[in-house]
C-alpha positions in Angstrom: -0.2 -0.2 -0.1 1.2 3.5 -1.1 0.6 6.9 0.3 -0.4 8.4 -2.9 -3.7 7.1 -2.3 -3.9 8.9 1.2 -2.5 12.1 0.1 -4.8 12.4 -2.8 -8.2 13.8 -0.8 -9.9 15.0 -3.9 -13.3 13.2 -3.7 -15.2 15.5 -5.3 -16.2 13.2 -8.5 -18.1 10.5 -5.7 -20.3 13.0 -4.4 -23.9 13.8 -6.0 -26.1 16.7 -5.5 -29.4 16.3 -3.8 -32.3 18.1 -5.5 -33.9 20.1 -3.1 -36.2 22.4 -3.7 -36.4 25.8 -2.6 -38.7 26.7 0.3 -41.6 28.7 -1.3 -42.5 32.2 -0.2 -46.1 32.8 -1.1 -49.0 31.3 0.8 -50.2 29.3 -2.4 -46.7 27.4 -2.7 -46.6 26.9 1.1 -50.3 25.0 0.4 -48.8 23.2 -2.2 -45.9 21.8 -0.3 -48.0 20.9 2.8 -50.5 19.1 0.3 -47.6 17.6 -1.5 -46.0 16.0 2.0 -49.2 15.0 3.3 -50.2 12.7 0.6 -47.5 10.9 0.3 -47.2 7.3 0.4 -45.7 6.7 3.5 -48.9 8.3 5.0 -51.1 5.3 4.1 -48.3 2.9 4.7 -48.5 3.6 8.5 -52.3 3.9 8.3 -52.4 0.4 6.9 -49.7 -0.7 9.4 -52.2 0.8 12.6 -54.9 -1.0 10.7 -53.7 -4.1 10.5 -52.8 -4.2 14.2 -56.1 -2.9 15.3 -57.7 -5.8 13.8 -55.7 -8.6 14.7 -57.0 -10.7 17.7 -53.9 -12.2 18.8 -52.4 -8.9 20.1 -49.9 -9.7 23.0 -51.2 -7.2 25.6 -50.9 -7.6 29.4 -54.0 -5.9 31.0 -51.8 -4.1 33.9 -52.2 -4.3 36.7 -54.6 -7.3 36.7 -51.8 -9.1 34.8 -48.1 -8.8 35.2 -45.3 -10.2 33.6 -43.1 -12.9 35.4 -39.6 -11.4 36.8 -36.6 -13.2 37.5 -35.6 -14.5 40.9 -32.4 -12.3 41.0 -34.5 -9.2 40.7 -34.1 -6.4 43.0 -37.1 -5.0 44.1 -38.5 -3.9 47.4 -36.9 -6.0 50.5 -38.1 -8.7 52.3 -36.6 -10.1 55.9 -36.8 -13.8 56.6 -37.4 -15.5 59.3 -36.1 -18.9 61.1 -37.8 -22.2 60.1 -37.1 -23.7 63.7 -38.5 -21.0 66.0 -40.4 -18.4 63.5 -38.1 -15.8 65.3 -36.7 -12.6 63.1 -32.9 -13.9 61.5 -31.8 -10.3 61.8 -29.2 -10.3 64.5 -28.9 -6.5 64.5 -25.0 -6.3 63.6 -25.9 -3.3 61.1 -23.8 -4.3 58.3 -26.5 -3.3 55.8 -26.6 0.0 57.4 -22.9 0.6 56.9 -22.6 -0.7 53.6 -25.7 1.5 52.2 -24.2 3.8 49.6 -27.3 5.8 49.5 -27.4 6.1 53.5 -31.1 5.0 53.7 -31.1 2.3 56.1 -31.9 3.0 59.6 -31.3 0.5 62.5 -31.9 0.8 65.9 -31.3 -2.1 68.4 -31.5 -2.8 72.3 -30.9 -5.7 74.8 -33.6 -8.1 75.4 -34.2 -9.6 78.9 -32.1 -12.4 77.7 -29.2 -10.3 77.3 -29.4 -10.7 73.4 -29.5 -7.9 71.0 -32.7 -7.5 68.9 -33.8 -5.0 66.7 -36.1 -2.5 67.5 -36.5 -0.3 64.8 -35.6 -1.1 61.2 -36.7 1.3 58.5 -35.5 1.9 54.4 -36.4 4.9 53.0 -37.2 3.8 49.3 -37.2 6.8 48.1 -33.3 7.2 48.7 -32.6 3.4 47.7 -31.3 2.8 44.6 -31.6 -1.1 44.7 -28.1 -1.9 44.2 -28.5 -5.1 46.1 -25.4 -4.4 49.1 -27.6 -5.0 52.0 -28.5 -8.2 50.7 -25.0 -9.5 49.9 -22.9 -8.2 53.2 -26.2 -9.8 55.4 -24.4 -12.8 56.9 -27.7 -14.3 58.4 -29.7 -14.1 55.1 -32.4 -12.1 56.5 -32.8 -9.6 54.2 -33.4 -10.2 50.7 -34.8 -8.6 47.3 -38.3 -9.5 46.7 -40.5 -9.5 43.7 -42.4 -6.3 44.4 -41.5 -3.6 42.7 -44.6 -1.5 43.2 -43.6 1.3 45.6 -45.4 4.2 44.3 -46.9 6.5 46.9 -48.1 10.0 47.4 -46.1 10.6 50.6 -42.0 12.0 49.9 -41.4 10.2 53.4 -42.1 7.2 52.0 -40.5 4.2 53.7 -40.8 0.5 54.6 -41.1 -0.5 58.2 -39.4 -3.7 59.4 -43.0 -5.3 60.4 -43.8 -4.5 56.7 -40.9 -6.5 55.6 -41.0 -9.4 58.0 -42.1 -12.2 56.8 -46.0 -13.2 58.4 -46.4 -15.5 60.8 -49.4 -17.3 59.1 -46.9 -18.0 56.3 -44.6 -19.7 58.7 -47.2 -21.9 59.8 -48.3 -22.7 56.0 -44.8 -23.2 55.2 -45.2 -20.7 52.2 -41.6 -19.1 52.9 -39.4 -19.3 49.8 -35.7 -19.1 50.5 -34.5 -18.9 46.9 -36.8 -15.8 46.7 -34.7 -12.6 45.3 -31.6 -11.0 45.3 -29.2 -12.2 48.0 -30.5 -15.2 48.7 -29.0 -18.9 48.5 -29.4 -20.1 45.0 -30.8 -23.6 44.4 -28.2 -26.7 44.5 -26.0 -24.7 46.4 -24.7 -27.9 48.5 -23.8 -29.5 45.2 -21.5 -26.7 44.3 -19.3 -26.7 47.5 -15.9 -28.2 47.3 -15.0 -30.1 50.2 -11.4 -29.8 51.2 -9.7 -32.7 53.1 -10.3 -31.4 56.8 -14.0 -31.1 56.1 -16.0 -32.6 59.2 
């Protein structure tokens, strides 16, 4: 490859001029231009596409909110708090890691010591107006107490909209019915996790 073809920058022979008409200045010329642009073939093609879609009966339309599209199990929506299967107690131990790692500073936690000298959560709130649903709180939780569920409808007419701890916690009637799903949301253990663990020679 030689440099002559790069030094020759005269490409005027390959250009062609587009026939652009001058814009009319008189009212009659403007009217003719509007009529000419209106009744082109593209207009009728667009009308036919709209009419064809209207008369079809296999339109795949979701009637929201009666029907909702299924979302993935790893979707990061409104948070959920899990309970222990053995005692129906809260899994949250009040370590505060979710509050510390929250980059949007939307988690507030207060703990106290109960009558058994154990730490318990007295107040736990998440401001959904500030939450960016990054999933860090679910990833850092050592007890798998907080996960992201599938409830993505969190609209409210109040600016101070937040989620209370009691609203996120699994109800006791669901625990008695055995409907708390472990693999439910971002931050939970994935299925068949035990088969993926590689045992070491010192495993016991």
